[in-house]
PDB file of N, CA, C and O in Angstrom:
ATOM      1  N   UNK A   1      66.732 -55.691  31.513  1.00  0.00           N
ATOM      2  CA  UNK A   1      65.317 -55.848  30.755  1.00  0.00           C
ATOM      3  C   UNK A   1      64.933 -57.488  30.304  1.00  0.00           C
ATOM      4  O   UNK A   1      63.887 -58.118  30.465  1.00  0.00           O
ATOM      5  N   UNK A   2      66.475 -57.959  29.559  1.00  0.00           N
ATOM      6  CA  UNK A   2      66.864 -59.180  29.072  1.00  0.00           C
ATOM      7  C   UNK A   2      66.201 -60.132  30.793  1.00  0.00           C
ATOM      8  O   UNK A   2      65.238 -60.738  30.322  1.00  0.00           O
ATOM      9  N   UNK A   3      66.227 -60.427  31.993  1.00  0.00           N
ATOM     10  CA  UNK A   3      65.732 -60.817  32.727  1.00  0.00           C
ATOM     11  C   UNK A   3      64.323 -60.452  32.813  1.00  0.00           C
ATOM     12  O   UNK A   3      63.798 -61.061  33.745  1.00  0.00           O
ATOM     13  N   UNK A   4      63.972 -60.122  32.545  1.00  0.00           N
ATOM     14  CA  UNK A   4      62.354 -59.554  32.607  1.00  0.00           C
ATOM     15  C   UNK A   4      61.958 -60.636  31.738  1.00  0.00           C
ATOM     16  O   UNK A   4      61.500 -61.684  32.195  1.00  0.00           O
ATOM     17  N   UNK A   5      62.161 -60.365  30.145  1.00  0.00           N
ATOM     18  CA  UNK A   5      61.886 -60.921  29.318  1.00  0.00           C
ATOM     19  C   UNK A   5      61.491 -62.746  29.116  1.00  0.00           C
ATOM     20  O   UNK A   5      60.695 -63.429  28.473  1.00  0.00           O
ATOM     21  N   UNK A   6      62.903 -63.008  30.373  1.00  0.00           N
ATOM     22  CA  UNK A   6      63.093 -64.605  30.769  1.00  0.00           C
ATOM     23  C   UNK A   6      62.133 -64.893  31.692  1.00  0.00           C
ATOM     24  O   UNK A   6      61.265 -65.700  31.359  1.00  0.00           O
ATOM     25  N   UNK A   7      62.105 -64.481  32.616  1.00  0.00           N
ATOM     26  CA  UNK A   7      60.975 -64.623  33.386  1.00  0.00           C
ATOM     27  C   UNK A   7      59.596 -64.580  32.555  1.00  0.00           C
ATOM     28  O   UNK A   7      58.705 -65.368  32.873  1.00  0.00           O
ATOM     29  N   UNK A   8      59.454 -63.907  31.769  1.00  0.00           N
ATOM     30  CA  UNK A   8      57.748 -64.020  31.363  1.00  0.00           C
ATOM     31  C   UNK A   8      58.172 -65.510  30.205  1.00  0.00           C
ATOM     32  O   UNK A   8      57.372 -66.319  29.734  1.00  0.00           O
ATOM     33  N   UNK A   9      59.041 -65.479  30.095  1.00  0.00           N
ATOM     34  CA  UNK A   9      59.458 -66.895  29.185  1.00  0.00           C
ATOM     35  C   UNK A   9      59.317 -68.071  29.530  1.00  0.00           C
ATOM     36  O   UNK A   9      59.089 -69.055  28.827  1.00  0.00           O
ATOM     37  N   UNK A  10      59.516 -67.948  31.164  1.00  0.00           N
ATOM     38  CA  UNK A  10      59.956 -69.395  31.989  1.00  0.00           C
ATOM     39  C   UNK A  10      58.390 -69.938  32.273  1.00  0.00           C
ATOM     40  O   UNK A  10      57.821 -71.009  32.064  1.00  0.00           O
ATOM     41  N   UNK A  11      57.844 -68.196  33.064  1.00  0.00           N
ATOM     42  CA  UNK A  11      56.182 -68.242  33.457  1.00  0.00           C
ATOM     43  C   UNK A  11      54.753 -69.322  32.488  1.00  0.00           C
ATOM     44  O   UNK A  11      53.808 -70.045  32.805  1.00  0.00           O
ATOM     45  N   UNK A  12      55.708 -68.574  30.626  1.00  0.00           N
ATOM     46  CA  UNK A  12      54.887 -68.952  30.370  1.00  0.00           C
ATOM     47  C   UNK A  12      55.246 -70.925  29.951  1.00  0.00           C
ATOM     48  O   UNK A  12      54.163 -71.506  29.881  1.00  0.00           O
ATOM     49  N   UNK A  13      56.090 -71.601  29.775  1.00  0.00           N
ATOM     50  CA  UNK A  13      56.352 -72.349  29.271  1.00  0.00           C
ATOM     51  C   UNK A  13      55.585 -73.216  30.403  1.00  0.00           C
ATOM     52  O   UNK A  13      54.606 -73.939  30.218  1.00  0.00           O
ATOM     53  N   UNK A  14      56.264 -72.971  31.617  1.00  0.00           N
ATOM     54  CA  UNK A  14      55.196 -73.468  32.922  1.00  0.00           C
ATOM     55  C   UNK A  14      54.109 -73.927  32.616  1.00  0.00           C
ATOM     56  O   UNK A  14      53.799 -75.109  32.472  1.00  0.00           O
ATOM     57  N   UNK A  15      53.137 -72.490  32.442  1.00  0.00           N
ATOM     58  CA  UNK A  15      51.714 -73.320  31.849  1.00  0.00           C
ATOM     59  C   UNK A  15      51.238 -73.206  31.146  1.00  0.00           C
ATOM     60  O   UNK A  15      50.053 -72.874  31.135  1.00  0.00           O
ATOM     61  N   UNK A  16      51.940 -73.430  30.198  1.00  0.00           N
ATOM     62  CA  UNK A  16      51.463 -73.970  29.233  1.00  0.00           C
ATOM     63  C   UNK A  16      50.826 -74.819  28.705  1.00  0.00           C
ATOM     64  O   UNK A  16      50.105 -74.805  27.707  1.00  0.00           O
ATOM     65  N   UNK A  17      51.360 -76.286  30.041  1.00  0.00           N
ATOM     66  CA  UNK A  17      50.965 -77.735  30.061  1.00  0.00           C
ATOM     67  C   UNK A  17      49.858 -77.474  31.269  1.00  0.00           C
ATOM     68  O   UNK A  17      50.086 -76.267  31.345  1.00  0.00           O
ATOM     69  N   UNK A  18      49.110 -77.631  31.999  1.00  0.00           N
ATOM     70  CA  UNK A  18      48.220 -77.477  32.457  1.00  0.00           C
ATOM     71  C   UNK A  18      48.039 -78.351  33.870  1.00  0.00           C
ATOM     72  O   UNK A  18      47.803 -78.218  35.070  1.00  0.00           O
ATOM     73  N   UNK A  19      48.447 -79.772  32.397  1.00  0.00           N
ATOM     74  CA  UNK A  19      47.687 -81.147  33.404  1.00  0.00           C
ATOM     75  C   UNK A  19      49.002 -82.192  32.634  1.00  0.00           C
ATOM     76  O   UNK A  19      48.657 -83.167  31.968  1.00  0.00           O
ATOM     77  N   UNK A  20      50.684 -81.806  32.846  1.00  0.00           N
ATOM     78  CA  UNK A  20      51.068 -82.623  32.803  1.00  0.00           C
ATOM     79  C   UNK A  20      52.059 -82.715  34.473  1.00  0.00           C
ATOM     80  O   UNK A  20      53.280 -82.563  34.503  1.00  0.00           O
ATOM     81  N   UNK A  21      51.370 -82.934  35.476  1.00  0.00           N
ATOM     82  CA  UNK A  21      51.011 -83.802  36.479  1.00  0.00           C
ATOM     83  C   UNK A  21      52.080 -83.411  36.805  1.00  0.00           C
ATOM     84  O   UNK A  21      53.024 -84.068  36.366  1.00  0.00           O
ATOM     85  N   UNK A  22      52.340 -82.450  37.512  1.00  0.00           N
ATOM     86  CA  UNK A  22      53.638 -81.583  37.515  1.00  0.00           C
ATOM     87  C   UNK A  22      52.501 -80.895  39.394  1.00  0.00           C
ATOM     88  O   UNK A  22      51.274 -80.804  39.415  1.00  0.00           O
ATOM     89  N   UNK A  23      53.259 -80.623  40.391  1.00  0.00           N
ATOM     90  CA  UNK A  23      53.077 -79.772  41.500  1.00  0.00           C
ATOM     91  C   UNK A  23      52.524 -78.685  41.557  1.00  0.00           C
ATOM     92  O   UNK A  23      52.265 -78.308  42.700  1.00  0.00           O
ATOM     93  N   UNK A  24      52.069 -77.624  40.236  1.00  0.00           N
ATOM     94  CA  UNK A  24      51.175 -77.181  40.233  1.00  0.00           C
ATOM     95  C   UNK A  24      50.541 -76.412  39.258  1.00  0.00           C
ATOM     96  O   UNK A  24      50.323 -75.224  39.021  1.00  0.00           O
ATOM     97  N   UNK A  25      50.264 -77.803  38.649  1.00  0.00           N
ATOM     98  CA  UNK A  25      49.163 -77.975  37.608  1.00  0.00           C
ATOM     99  C   UNK A  25      47.825 -77.949  38.376  1.00  0.00           C
ATOM    100  O   UNK A  25      47.561 -77.777  39.566  1.00  0.00           O
ATOM    101  N   UNK A  26      46.946 -78.222  37.093  1.00  0.00           N
ATOM    102  CA  UNK A  26      45.506 -78.458  37.576  1.00  0.00           C
ATOM    103  C   UNK A  26      45.341 -80.093  38.530  1.00  0.00           C
ATOM    104  O   UNK A  26      46.113 -81.017  38.275  1.00  0.00           O
ATOM    105  N   UNK A  27      44.340 -80.218  39.510  1.00  0.00           N
ATOM    106  CA  UNK A  27      44.265 -81.281  40.641  1.00  0.00           C
ATOM    107  C   UNK A  27      43.603 -81.798  39.848  1.00  0.00           C
ATOM    108  O   UNK A  27      42.588 -81.834  40.545  1.00  0.00           O
ATOM    109  N   UNK A  28      43.086 -82.579  38.272  1.00  0.00           N
ATOM    110  CA  UNK A  28      42.455 -83.101  37.181  1.00  0.00           C
ATOM    111  C   UNK A  28      41.752 -84.173  38.263  1.00  0.00           C
ATOM    112  O   UNK A  28      40.876 -83.712  38.996  1.00  0.00           O
ATOM    113  N   UNK A  29      41.985 -85.098  38.343  1.00  0.00           N
ATOM    114  CA  UNK A  29      41.809 -86.246  39.824  1.00  0.00           C
ATOM    115  C   UNK A  29      41.211 -85.998  41.074  1.00  0.00           C
ATOM    116  O   UNK A  29      40.490 -86.844  41.603  1.00  0.00           O
ATOM    117  N   UNK A  30      41.508 -84.645  41.712  1.00  0.00           N
ATOM    118  CA  UNK A  30      40.212 -84.408  43.345  1.00  0.00           C
ATOM    119  C   UNK A  30      39.400 -83.808  42.292  1.00  0.00           C
ATOM    120  O   UNK A  30      38.252 -84.252  42.301  1.00  0.00           O
ATOM    121  N   UNK A  31      39.683 -82.754  41.194  1.00  0.00           N
ATOM    122  CA  UNK A  31      38.232 -82.171  40.817  1.00  0.00           C
ATOM    123  C   UNK A  31      37.169 -83.332  40.164  1.00  0.00           C
ATOM    124  O   UNK A  31      35.961 -83.258  39.939  1.00  0.00           O
ATOM    125  N   UNK A  32      37.919 -84.177  40.008  1.00  0.00           N
ATOM    126  CA  UNK A  32      36.954 -85.463  39.608  1.00  0.00           C
ATOM    127  C   UNK A  32      36.336 -85.752  41.027  1.00  0.00           C
ATOM    128  O   UNK A  32      35.290 -85.400  41.573  1.00  0.00           O
ATOM    129  N   UNK A  33      36.943 -86.198  41.242  1.00  0.00           N
ATOM    130  CA  UNK A  33      36.901 -87.205  43.111  1.00  0.00           C
ATOM    131  C   UNK A  33      35.270 -86.382  43.412  1.00  0.00           C
ATOM    132  O   UNK A  33      34.183 -86.956  43.466  1.00  0.00           O
ATOM    133  N   UNK A  34      35.626 -84.396  43.628  1.00  0.00           N
ATOM    134  CA  UNK A  34      35.065 -83.655  44.548  1.00  0.00           C
ATOM    135  C   UNK A  34      33.753 -83.337  43.357  1.00  0.00           C
ATOM    136  O   UNK A  34      32.658 -82.990  43.798  1.00  0.00           O
ATOM    137  N   UNK A  35      33.914 -83.453  42.173  1.00  0.00           N
ATOM    138  CA  UNK A  35      32.691 -83.362  41.725  1.00  0.00           C
ATOM    139  C   UNK A  35      31.310 -84.755  41.386  1.00  0.00           C
ATOM    140  O   UNK A  35      30.120 -84.730  41.072  1.00  0.00           O
ATOM    141  N   UNK A  36      32.309 -85.805  41.669  1.00  0.00           N
ATOM    142  CA  UNK A  36      31.178 -87.423  41.665  1.00  0.00           C
ATOM    143  C   UNK A  36      30.971 -86.987  42.496  1.00  0.00           C
ATOM    144  O   UNK A  36      29.949 -86.320  42.336  1.00  0.00           O
ATOM    145  N   UNK A  37      31.527 -86.873  43.952  1.00  0.00           N
ATOM    146  CA  UNK A  37      30.513 -86.954  45.613  1.00  0.00           C
ATOM    147  C   UNK A  37      30.010 -85.927  45.736  1.00  0.00           C
ATOM    148  O   UNK A  37      29.392 -85.766  46.789  1.00  0.00           O
ATOM    149  N   UNK A  38      30.032 -85.052  44.976  1.00  0.00           N
ATOM    150  CA  UNK A  38      28.438 -84.027  45.008  1.00  0.00           C
ATOM    151  C   UNK A  38      27.990 -84.496  43.796  1.00  0.00           C
ATOM    152  O   UNK A  38      26.787 -84.266  43.921  1.00  0.00           O
ATOM    153  N   UNK A  39      28.079 -84.839  43.043  1.00  0.00           N
ATOM    154  CA  UNK A  39      27.008 -85.423  42.364  1.00  0.00           C
ATOM    155  C   UNK A  39      26.269 -86.664  43.365  1.00  0.00           C
ATOM    156  O   UNK A  39      25.157 -86.347  43.789  1.00  0.00           O
ATOM    157  N   UNK A  40      26.853 -88.228  43.835  1.00  0.00           N
ATOM    158  CA  UNK A  40      26.243 -88.397  44.087  1.00  0.00           C
ATOM    159  C   UNK A  40      25.656 -88.340  45.693  1.00  0.00           C
ATOM    160  O   UNK A  40      25.238 -89.251  46.408  1.00  0.00           O
ATOM    161  N   UNK A  41      25.828 -86.655  45.986  1.00  0.00           N
ATOM    162  CA  UNK A  41      25.127 -86.398  47.634  1.00  0.00           C
ATOM    163  C   UNK A  41      24.135 -85.877  46.900  1.00  0.00           C
ATOM    164  O   UNK A  41      23.109 -86.522  47.113  1.00  0.00           O
ATOM    165  N   UNK A  42      23.990 -85.138  46.248  1.00  0.00           N
ATOM    166  CA  UNK A  42      22.549 -85.007  45.269  1.00  0.00           C
ATOM    167  C   UNK A  42      21.407 -85.954  45.119  1.00  0.00           C
ATOM    168  O   UNK A  42      20.225 -85.617  45.186  1.00  0.00           O
ATOM    169  N   UNK A  43      21.834 -87.128  44.916  1.00  0.00           N
ATOM    170  CA  UNK A  43      20.821 -88.257  44.568  1.00  0.00           C
ATOM    171  C   UNK A  43      21.044 -89.032  45.837  1.00  0.00           C
ATOM    172  O   UNK A  43      20.814 -90.240  45.769  1.00  0.00           O
ATOM    173  N   UNK A  44      21.587 -88.374  47.359  1.00  0.00           N
ATOM    174  CA  UNK A  44      21.480 -89.653  48.226  1.00  0.00           C
ATOM    175  C   UNK A  44      22.134 -91.299  48.354  1.00  0.00           C
ATOM    176  O   UNK A  44      21.829 -92.358  48.902  1.00  0.00           O
ATOM    177  N   UNK A  45      22.882 -90.922  47.749  1.00  0.00           N
ATOM    178  CA  UNK A  45      23.828 -92.591  47.689  1.00  0.00           C
ATOM    179  C   UNK A  45      25.108 -92.078  49.239  1.00  0.00           C
ATOM    180  O   UNK A  45      25.885 -91.124  49.280  1.00  0.00           O
ATOM    181  N   UNK A  46      24.947 -92.748  49.891  1.00  0.00           N
ATOM    182  CA  UNK A  46      25.432 -92.921  50.801  1.00  0.00           C
ATOM    183  C   UNK A  46      27.328 -93.706  50.329  1.00  0.00           C
ATOM    184  O   UNK A  46      28.342 -93.131  50.724  1.00  0.00           O
ATOM    185  N   UNK A  47      27.356 -94.263  49.967  1.00  0.00           N
ATOM    186  CA  UNK A  47      28.619 -94.556  49.618  1.00  0.00           C
ATOM    187  C   UNK A  47      29.088 -94.109  49.075  1.00  0.00           C
ATOM    188  O   UNK A  47      29.141 -94.760  48.032  1.00  0.00           O
ATOM    189  N   UNK A  48      29.780 -92.956  48.962  1.00  0.00           N
ATOM    190  CA  UNK A  48      30.685 -92.355  47.811  1.00  0.00           C
ATOM    191  C   UNK A  48      31.817 -92.273  48.470  1.00  0.00           C
ATOM    192  O   UNK A  48      32.159 -92.570  49.615  1.00  0.00           O
ATOM    193  N   UNK A  49      32.380 -91.787  47.483  1.00  0.00           N
ATOM    194  CA  UNK A  49      34.279 -92.365  47.438  1.00  0.00           C
ATOM    195  C   UNK A  49      34.882 -91.533  48.334  1.00  0.00           C
ATOM    196  O   UNK A  49      34.264 -90.575  48.798  1.00  0.00           O
ATOM    197  N   UNK A  50      35.992 -91.771  48.632  1.00  0.00           N
ATOM    198  CA  UNK A  50      36.270 -90.284  49.745  1.00  0.00           C
ATOM    199  C   UNK A  50      37.311 -89.331  49.433  1.00  0.00           C
ATOM    200  O   UNK A  50      38.451 -89.450  48.984  1.00  0.00           O
ATOM    201  N   UNK A  51      36.726 -88.528  49.732  1.00  0.00           N
ATOM    202  CA  UNK A  51      37.902 -86.565  49.247  1.00  0.00           C
ATOM    203  C   UNK A  51      39.065 -87.202  49.341  1.00  0.00           C
ATOM    204  O   UNK A  51      39.627 -88.080  49.996  1.00  0.00           O
ATOM    205  N   UNK A  52      39.308 -86.144  48.086  1.00  0.00           N
ATOM    206  CA  UNK A  52      41.083 -86.104  47.685  1.00  0.00           C
ATOM    207  C   UNK A  52      41.706 -85.300  49.143  1.00  0.00           C
ATOM    208  O   UNK A  52      41.148 -84.382  49.743  1.00  0.00           O
ATOM    209  N   UNK A  53      42.984 -85.932  49.476  1.00  0.00           N
ATOM    210  CA  UNK A  53      43.862 -85.554  50.658  1.00  0.00           C
ATOM    211  C   UNK A  53      44.701 -85.123  49.871  1.00  0.00           C
ATOM    212  O   UNK A  53      44.948 -85.725  48.826  1.00  0.00           O
ATOM    213  N   UNK A  54      45.388 -83.840  50.264  1.00  0.00           N
ATOM    214  CA  UNK A  54      46.910 -83.695  50.128  1.00  0.00           C
ATOM    215  C   UNK A  54      47.639 -83.891  50.057  1.00  0.00           C
ATOM    216  O   UNK A  54      48.202 -83.555  51.099  1.00  0.00           O
ATOM    217  N   UNK A  55      48.393 -84.391  49.315  1.00  0.00           N
ATOM    218  CA  UNK A  55      49.847 -85.429  49.575  1.00  0.00           C
ATOM    219  C   UNK A  55      51.298 -84.453  49.218  1.00  0.00           C
ATOM    220  O   UNK A  55      51.587 -84.143  48.062  1.00  0.00           O
ATOM    221  N   UNK A  56      52.267 -83.975  50.634  1.00  0.00           N
ATOM    222  CA  UNK A  56      52.741 -82.994  49.999  1.00  0.00           C
ATOM    223  C   UNK A  56      52.796 -81.421  49.851  1.00  0.00           C
ATOM    224  O   UNK A  56      53.639 -80.657  49.381  1.00  0.00           O
ATOM    225  N   UNK A  57      51.287 -81.206  50.570  1.00  0.00           N
ATOM    226  CA  UNK A  57      50.935 -80.105  50.481  1.00  0.00           C
ATOM    227  C   UNK A  57      49.798 -79.877  48.977  1.00  0.00           C
ATOM    228  O   UNK A  57      49.292 -78.754  48.951  1.00  0.00           O
ATOM    229  N   UNK A  58      49.471 -80.633  48.026  1.00  0.00           N
ATOM    230  CA  UNK A  58      49.439 -80.760  46.186  1.00  0.00           C
ATOM    231  C   UNK A  58      48.267 -81.740  46.916  1.00  0.00           C
ATOM    232  O   UNK A  58      48.243 -82.536  47.854  1.00  0.00           O
ATOM    233  N   UNK A  59      47.282 -81.189  45.894  1.00  0.00           N
ATOM    234  CA  UNK A  59      46.680 -82.144  45.453  1.00  0.00           C
ATOM    235  C   UNK A  59      46.688 -83.212  44.301  1.00  0.00           C
ATOM    236  O   UNK A  59      47.164 -82.763  43.258  1.00  0.00           O
ATOM    237  N   UNK A  60      46.309 -84.407  44.248  1.00  0.00           N
ATOM    238  CA  UNK A  60      46.671 -84.943  43.263  1.00  0.00           C
ATOM    239  C   UNK A  60      45.685 -85.389  41.962  1.00  0.00           C
ATOM    240  O   UNK A  60      46.175 -85.947  40.979  1.00  0.00           O
TER     241      UNK A  60
END
């Protein structure tokens, strides 16, 4: 039973900082680049930033 509570505590500690720049965190840079690309595409701007590519399986 104690193992269960320890596991819940570790999951909570990992997810309480979603922007701490770890592998499982929210990829804010990639989200911002994709948002910018989509908005520029809507107004027909041909020179858009390059799409964010994963590094070692993670978006940065």
